[in-house]
CHARMM internal coordinates of N, CA and C (Angstrom, degrees):
IC EDIT
DIST 1 N 1 CA 1.4533
DIST 1 CA 1 C 1.5321
ANGL 1 N 1 CA 1 C 108.32
DIST 1 C 2 N 1.3090
ANGL 1 CA 1 C 2 N 115.68
DIHE 1 N 1 CA 1 C 2 N 124.41
DIST 2 N 2 CA 1.4606
ANGL 1 C 2 N 2 CA 118.79
DIHE 1 CA 1 C 2 N 2 CA -178.72
DIST 2 CA 2 C 1.5268
ANGL 2 N 2 CA 2 C 110.66
DIHE 1 C 2 N 2 CA 2 C -80.03
DIST 2 C 3 N 1.2983
ANGL 2 CA 2 C 3 N 115.56
DIHE 2 N 2 CA 2 C 3 N 167.41
DIST 3 N 3 CA 1.4674
ANGL 2 C 3 N 3 CA 118.58
DIHE 2 CA 2 C 3 N 3 CA -178.98
DIST 3 CA 3 C 1.5244
ANGL 3 N 3 CA 3 C 110.86
DIHE 2 C 3 N 3 CA 3 C -72.06
DIST 3 C 4 N 1.3386
ANGL 3 CA 3 C 4 N 117.15
DIHE 3 N 3 CA 3 C 4 N -20.87
DIST 4 N 4 CA 1.4705
ANGL 3 C 4 N 4 CA 121.01
DIHE 3 CA 3 C 4 N 4 CA 175.36
DIST 4 CA 4 C 1.5337
ANGL 4 N 4 CA 4 C 109.54
DIHE 3 C 4 N 4 CA 4 C -67.08
DIST 4 C 5 N 1.3327
ANGL 4 CA 4 C 5 N 116.05
DIHE 4 N 4 CA 4 C 5 N -42.35
DIST 5 N 5 CA 1.4769
ANGL 4 C 5 N 5 CA 120.62
DIHE 4 CA 4 C 5 N 5 CA 176.52
DIST 5 CA 5 C 1.5280
ANGL 5 N 5 CA 5 C 111.07
DIHE 4 C 5 N 5 CA 5 C -60.45
DIST 5 C 6 N 1.3330
ANGL 5 CA 5 C 6 N 115.28
DIHE 5 N 5 CA 5 C 6 N -44.08
DIST 6 N 6 CA 1.4708
ANGL 5 C 6 N 6 CA 120.39
DIHE 5 CA 5 C 6 N 6 CA -179.87
DIST 6 CA 6 C 1.5259
ANGL 6 N 6 CA 6 C 109.99
DIHE 5 C 6 N 6 CA 6 C -62.88
DIST 6 C 7 N 1.3256
ANGL 6 CA 6 C 7 N 116.27
DIHE 6 N 6 CA 6 C 7 N -44.92
DIST 7 N 7 CA 1.4701
ANGL 6 C 7 N 7 CA 120.54
DIHE 6 CA 6 C 7 N 7 CA 177.86
DIST 7 CA 7 C 1.5211
ANGL 7 N 7 CA 7 C 111.28
DIHE 6 C 7 N 7 CA 7 C -59.60
DIST 7 C 8 N 1.3286
ANGL 7 CA 7 C 8 N 115.97
DIHE 7 N 7 CA 7 C 8 N -43.26
DIST 8 N 8 CA 1.4650
ANGL 7 C 8 N 8 CA 120.79
DIHE 7 CA 7 C 8 N 8 CA -178.54
DIST 8 CA 8 C 1.5294
ANGL 8 N 8 CA 8 C 110.39
DIHE 7 C 8 N 8 CA 8 C -64.01
DIST 8 C 9 N 1.3385
ANGL 8 CA 8 C 9 N 115.57
DIHE 8 N 8 CA 8 C 9 N -43.39
DIST 9 N 9 CA 1.4752
ANGL 8 C 9 N 9 CA 119.32
DIHE 8 CA 8 C 9 N 9 CA 179.54
DIST 9 CA 9 C 1.5211
ANGL 9 N 9 CA 9 C 111.59
DIHE 8 C 9 N 9 CA 9 C -65.68
DIST 9 C 10 N 1.3301
ANGL 9 CA 9 C 10 N 116.39
DIHE 9 N 9 CA 9 C 10 N -39.78
DIST 10 N 10 CA 1.4621
ANGL 9 C 10 N 10 CA 121.10
DIHE 9 CA 9 C 10 N 10 CA 177.97
DIST 10 CA 10 C 1.5305
ANGL 10 N 10 CA 10 C 109.78
DIHE 9 C 10 N 10 CA 10 C -62.30
DIST 10 C 11 N 1.3177
ANGL 10 CA 10 C 11 N 116.08
DIHE 10 N 10 CA 10 C 11 N -43.18
DIST 11 N 11 CA 1.4615
ANGL 10 C 11 N 11 CA 121.52
DIHE 10 CA 10 C 11 N 11 CA 179.43
DIST 11 CA 11 C 1.5306
ANGL 11 N 11 CA 11 C 110.66
DIHE 10 C 11 N 11 CA 11 C -62.56
DIST 11 C 12 N 1.3333
ANGL 11 CA 11 C 12 N 116.58
DIHE 11 N 11 CA 11 C 12 N -42.83
DIST 12 N 12 CA 1.4701
ANGL 11 C 12 N 12 CA 120.77
DIHE 11 CA 11 C 12 N 12 CA 178.35
DIST 12 CA 12 C 1.5275
ANGL 12 N 12 CA 12 C 110.84
DIHE 11 C 12 N 12 CA 12 C -63.72
DIST 12 C 13 N 1.3279
ANGL 12 CA 12 C 13 N 116.82
DIHE 12 N 12 CA 12 C 13 N -41.04
DIST 13 N 13 CA 1.4627
ANGL 12 C 13 N 13 CA 121.26
DIHE 12 CA 12 C 13 N 13 CA 179.42
DIST 13 CA 13 C 1.5262
ANGL 13 N 13 CA 13 C 110.98
DIHE 12 C 13 N 13 CA 13 C -64.69
DIST 13 C 14 N 1.3304
ANGL 13 CA 13 C 14 N 116.27
DIHE 13 N 13 CA 13 C 14 N -42.32
DIST 14 N 14 CA 1.4631
ANGL 13 C 14 N 14 CA 120.18
DIHE 13 CA 13 C 14 N 14 CA 178.86
DIST 14 CA 14 C 1.5253
ANGL 14 N 14 CA 14 C 110.79
DIHE 13 C 14 N 14 CA 14 C -65.37
DIST 14 C 15 N 1.3367
ANGL 14 CA 14 C 15 N 117.09
DIHE 14 N 14 CA 14 C 15 N -39.28
DIST 15 N 15 CA 1.4633
ANGL 14 C 15 N 15 CA 121.21
DIHE 14 CA 14 C 15 N 15 CA 179.03
DIST 15 CA 15 C 1.5283
ANGL 15 N 15 CA 15 C 110.10
DIHE 14 C 15 N 15 CA 15 C -66.28
DIST 15 C 16 N 1.3240
ANGL 15 CA 15 C 16 N 117.04
DIHE 15 N 15 CA 15 C 16 N -41.21
DIST 16 N 16 CA 1.4635
ANGL 15 C 16 N 16 CA 121.65
DIHE 15 CA 15 C 16 N 16 CA 178.76
DIST 16 CA 16 C 1.5321
ANGL 16 N 16 CA 16 C 110.30
DIHE 15 C 16 N 16 CA 16 C -63.88
DIST 16 C 17 N 1.3292
ANGL 16 CA 16 C 17 N 116.31
DIHE 16 N 16 CA 16 C 17 N -41.39
DIST 17 N 17 CA 1.4603
ANGL 16 C 17 N 17 CA 121.06
DIHE 16 CA 16 C 17 N 17 CA 178.62
DIST 17 CA 17 C 1.5270
ANGL 17 N 17 CA 17 C 110.19
DIHE 16 C 17 N 17 CA 17 C -64.13
DIST 17 C 18 N 1.3277
ANGL 17 CA 17 C 18 N 116.87
DIHE 17 N 17 CA 17 C 18 N -43.37
DIST 18 N 18 CA 1.4675
ANGL 17 C 18 N 18 CA 121.96
DIHE 17 CA 17 C 18 N 18 CA 178.60
DIST 18 CA 18 C 1.5282
ANGL 18 N 18 CA 18 C 110.78
DIHE 17 C 18 N 18 CA 18 C -61.56
DIST 18 C 19 N 1.3449
ANGL 18 CA 18 C 19 N 116.01
DIHE 18 N 18 CA 18 C 19 N -44.44
DIST 19 N 19 CA 1.4685
ANGL 18 C 19 N 19 CA 120.67
DIHE 18 CA 18 C 19 N 19 CA 178.27
DIST 19 CA 19 C 1.5219
ANGL 19 N 19 CA 19 C 111.02
DIHE 18 C 19 N 19 CA 19 C -61.46
DIST 19 C 20 N 1.3224
ANGL 19 CA 19 C 20 N 116.63
DIHE 19 N 19 CA 19 C 20 N -41.78
DIST 20 N 20 CA 1.4646
ANGL 19 C 20 N 20 CA 121.36
DIHE 19 CA 19 C 20 N 20 CA 179.83
DIST 20 CA 20 C 1.5281
ANGL 20 N 20 CA 20 C 110.92
DIHE 19 C 20 N 20 CA 20 C -63.99
DIST 20 C 21 N 1.3325
ANGL 20 CA 20 C 21 N 116.42
DIHE 20 N 20 CA 20 C 21 N -42.57
DIST 21 N 21 CA 1.4692
ANGL 20 C 21 N 21 CA 120.67
DIHE 20 CA 20 C 21 N 21 CA 179.28
DIST 21 CA 21 C 1.5281
ANGL 21 N 21 CA 21 C 110.57
DIHE 20 C 21 N 21 CA 21 C -65.11
DIST 21 C 22 N 1.3311
ANGL 21 CA 21 C 22 N 117.09
DIHE 21 N 21 CA 21 C 22 N -42.31
DIST 22 N 22 CA 1.4705
ANGL 21 C 22 N 22 CA 121.12
DIHE 21 CA 21 C 22 N 22 CA 177.66
DIST 22 CA 22 C 1.5236
ANGL 22 N 22 CA 22 C 110.64
DIHE 21 C 22 N 22 CA 22 C -62.28
DIST 22 C 23 N 1.3233
ANGL 22 CA 22 C 23 N 116.63
DIHE 22 N 22 CA 22 C 23 N -45.48
DIST 23 N 23 CA 1.4679
ANGL 22 C 23 N 23 CA 121.77
DIHE 22 CA 22 C 23 N 23 CA -179.70
DIST 23 CA 23 C 1.5261
ANGL 23 N 23 CA 23 C 110.04
DIHE 22 C 23 N 23 CA 23 C -61.38
DIST 23 C 24 N 1.3387
ANGL 23 CA 23 C 24 N 116.29
DIHE 23 N 23 CA 23 C 24 N -43.53
DIST 24 N 24 CA 1.4631
ANGL 23 C 24 N 24 CA 121.86
DIHE 23 CA 23 C 24 N 24 CA 179.49
DIST 24 CA 24 C 1.5270
ANGL 24 N 24 CA 24 C 110.59
DIHE 23 C 24 N 24 CA 24 C -63.35
DIST 24 C 25 N 1.3291
ANGL 24 CA 24 C 25 N 117.27
DIHE 24 N 24 CA 24 C 25 N -43.05
DIST 25 N 25 CA 1.4636
ANGL 24 C 25 N 25 CA 121.59
DIHE 24 CA 24 C 25 N 25 CA 179.67
DIST 25 CA 25 C 1.5262
ANGL 25 N 25 CA 25 C 110.95
DIHE 24 C 25 N 25 CA 25 C -62.65
DIST 25 C 26 N 1.3322
ANGL 25 CA 25 C 26 N 116.76
DIHE 25 N 25 CA 25 C 26 N -42.91
DIST 26 N 26 CA 1.4648
ANGL 25 C 26 N 26 CA 121.38
DIHE 25 CA 25 C 26 N 26 CA 178.65
DIST 26 CA 26 C 1.5268
ANGL 26 N 26 CA 26 C 110.79
DIHE 25 C 26 N 26 CA 26 C -65.30
DIST 26 C 27 N 1.3304
ANGL 26 CA 26 C 27 N 116.73
DIHE 26 N 26 CA 26 C 27 N -43.16
DIST 27 N 27 CA 1.4658
ANGL 26 C 27 N 27 CA 121.17
DIHE 26 CA 26 C 27 N 27 CA 179.30
DIST 27 CA 27 C 1.5296
ANGL 27 N 27 CA 27 C 110.83
DIHE 26 C 27 N 27 CA 27 C -63.32
DIST 27 C 28 N 1.3287
ANGL 27 CA 27 C 28 N 116.73
DIHE 27 N 27 CA 27 C 28 N -42.67
DIST 28 N 28 CA 1.4591
ANGL 27 C 28 N 28 CA 121.80
DIHE 27 CA 27 C 28 N 28 CA 178.65
DIST 28 CA 28 C 1.5274
ANGL 28 N 28 CA 28 C 110.61
DIHE 27 C 28 N 28 CA 28 C -63.34
DIST 28 C 29 N 1.3283
ANGL 28 CA 28 C 29 N 116.57
DIHE 28 N 28 CA 28 C 29 N -43.21
DIST 29 N 29 CA 1.4632
ANGL 28 C 29 N 29 CA 121.73
DIHE 28 CA 28 C 29 N 29 CA 178.35
DIST 29 CA 29 C 1.5292
ANGL 29 N 29 CA 29 C 110.64
DIHE 28 C 29 N 29 CA 29 C -61.61
DIST 29 C 30 N 1.3295
ANGL 29 CA 29 C 30 N 116.63
DIHE 29 N 29 CA 29 C 30 N -44.15
DIST 30 N 30 CA 1.4694
ANGL 29 C 30 N 30 CA 121.31
DIHE 29 CA 29 C 30 N 30 CA 179.04
DIST 30 CA 30 C 1.5304
ANGL 30 N 30 CA 30 C 110.83
DIHE 29 C 30 N 30 CA 30 C -63.16
DIST 30 C 31 N 1.3266
ANGL 30 CA 30 C 31 N 116.53
DIHE 30 N 30 CA 30 C 31 N -40.14
DIST 31 N 31 CA 1.4653
ANGL 30 C 31 N 31 CA 121.30
DIHE 30 CA 30 C 31 N 31 CA 178.64
DIST 31 CA 31 C 1.5263
ANGL 31 N 31 CA 31 C 110.73
DIHE 30 C 31 N 31 CA 31 C -63.45
DIST 31 C 32 N 1.3242
ANGL 31 CA 31 C 32 N 116.60
DIHE 31 N 31 CA 31 C 32 N -47.31
DIST 32 N 32 CA 1.4705
ANGL 31 C 32 N 32 CA 121.23
DIHE 31 CA 31 C 32 N 32 CA 179.47
DIST 32 CA 32 C 1.5269
ANGL 32 N 32 CA 32 C 110.33
DIHE 31 C 32 N 32 CA 32 C -62.02
DIST 32 C 33 N 1.3234
ANGL 32 CA 32 C 33 N 116.34
DIHE 32 N 32 CA 32 C 33 N -42.53
DIST 33 N 33 CA 1.4651
ANGL 32 C 33 N 33 CA 121.40
DIHE 32 CA 32 C 33 N 33 CA 179.38
DIST 33 CA 33 C 1.5231
ANGL 33 N 33 CA 33 C 111.10
DIHE 32 C 33 N 33 CA 33 C -62.43
DIST 33 C 34 N 1.3190
ANGL 33 CA 33 C 34 N 117.29
DIHE 33 N 33 CA 33 C 34 N -44.84
DIST 34 N 34 CA 1.4698
ANGL 33 C 34 N 34 CA 120.61
DIHE 33 CA 33 C 34 N 34 CA -179.25
DIST 34 CA 34 C 1.5310
ANGL 34 N 34 CA 34 C 111.17
DIHE 33 C 34 N 34 CA 34 C -66.19
DIST 34 C 35 N 1.3375
ANGL 34 CA 34 C 35 N 117.17
DIHE 34 N 34 CA 34 C 35 N -39.44
DIST 35 N 35 CA 1.4674
ANGL 34 C 35 N 35 CA 120.74
DIHE 34 CA 34 C 35 N 35 CA 177.01
DIST 35 CA 35 C 1.5276
ANGL 35 N 35 CA 35 C 110.22
DIHE 34 C 35 N 35 CA 35 C -64.59
DIST 35 C 36 N 1.3295
ANGL 35 CA 35 C 36 N 116.86
DIHE 35 N 35 CA 35 C 36 N -42.46
DIST 36 N 36 CA 1.4649
ANGL 35 C 36 N 36 CA 121.16
DIHE 35 CA 35 C 36 N 36 CA 179.31
DIST 36 CA 36 C 1.5291
ANGL 36 N 36 CA 36 C 110.92
DIHE 35 C 36 N 36 CA 36 C -63.52
DIST 36 C 37 N 1.3267
ANGL 36 CA 36 C 37 N 117.17
DIHE 36 N 36 CA 36 C 37 N -43.23
DIST 37 N 37 CA 1.4698
ANGL 36 C 37 N 37 CA 121.30
DIHE 36 CA 36 C 37 N 37 CA 178.53
DIST 37 CA 37 C 1.5233
ANGL 37 N 37 CA 37 C 111.14
DIHE 36 C 37 N 37 CA 37 C -64.46
DIST 37 C 38 N 1.3156
ANGL 37 CA 37 C 38 N 116.28
DIHE 37 N 37 CA 37 C 38 N -40.72
DIST 38 N 38 CA 1.4647
ANGL 37 C 38 N 38 CA 122.08
DIHE 37 CA 37 C 38 N 38 CA 178.92
DIST 38 CA 38 C 1.5332
ANGL 38 N 38 CA 38 C 110.40
DIHE 37 C 38 N 38 CA 38 C -62.71
DIST 38 C 39 N 1.3416
ANGL 38 CA 38 C 39 N 115.85
DIHE 38 N 38 CA 38 C 39 N -46.61
DIST 39 N 39 CA 1.4672
ANGL 38 C 39 N 39 CA 121.17
DIHE 38 CA 38 C 39 N 39 CA 179.16
DIST 39 CA 39 C 1.5317
ANGL 39 N 39 CA 39 C 110.31
DIHE 38 C 39 N 39 CA 39 C -62.63
DIST 39 C 40 N 1.3177
ANGL 39 CA 39 C 40 N 116.80
DIHE 39 N 39 CA 39 C 40 N -41.72
DIST 40 N 40 CA 1.4669
ANGL 39 C 40 N 40 CA 121.81
DIHE 39 CA 39 C 40 N 40 CA 179.88
DIST 40 CA 40 C 1.5319
ANGL 40 N 40 CA 40 C 110.23
DIHE 39 C 40 N 40 CA 40 C -64.39
DIST 40 C 41 N 1.3320
ANGL 40 CA 40 C 41 N 116.78
DIHE 40 N 40 CA 40 C 41 N -39.37
DIST 41 N 41 CA 1.4689
ANGL 40 C 41 N 41 CA 121.44
DIHE 40 CA 40 C 41 N 41 CA 178.96
DIST 41 CA 41 C 1.5329
ANGL 41 N 41 CA 41 C 111.15
DIHE 40 C 41 N 41 CA 41 C -64.75
DIST 41 C 42 N 1.3310
ANGL 41 CA 41 C 42 N 116.91
DIHE 41 N 41 CA 41 C 42 N -36.71
DIST 42 N 42 CA 1.4699
ANGL 41 C 42 N 42 CA 121.00
DIHE 41 CA 41 C 42 N 42 CA 178.54
DIST 42 CA 42 C 1.5307
ANGL 42 N 42 CA 42 C 110.68
DIHE 41 C 42 N 42 CA 42 C -69.57
DIST 42 C 43 N 1.3361
ANGL 42 CA 42 C 43 N 115.75
DIHE 42 N 42 CA 42 C 43 N -46.08
DIST 43 N 43 CA 1.4592
ANGL 42 C 43 N 43 CA 120.10
DIHE 42 CA 42 C 43 N 43 CA -175.33
DIST 43 CA 43 C 1.5206
ANGL 43 N 43 CA 43 C 113.45
DIHE 42 C 43 N 43 CA 43 C -76.36
DIST 43 C 44 N 1.3009
ANGL 43 CA 43 C 44 N 117.71
DIHE 43 N 43 CA 43 C 44 N -27.17
DIST 44 N 44 CA 1.4701
ANGL 43 C 44 N 44 CA 121.52
DIHE 43 CA 43 C 44 N 44 CA -175.31
DIST 44 CA 44 C 1.5335
ANGL 44 N 44 CA 44 C 111.34
DIHE 43 C 44 N 44 CA 44 C -69.60
END
COOR INIT
IC SEED 1 N 1 CA 1 C
IC BUILD
């Protein structure tokens, strides 16, 4: 395995990790937003 292959795999892993973190952040934001809207609907 050449060092170019290793670099490419490392880059793919970092990109996958970044995508996962972004997806998690968006999902968490959506969850918080839905809970906040639900609470507001109850209290309003």
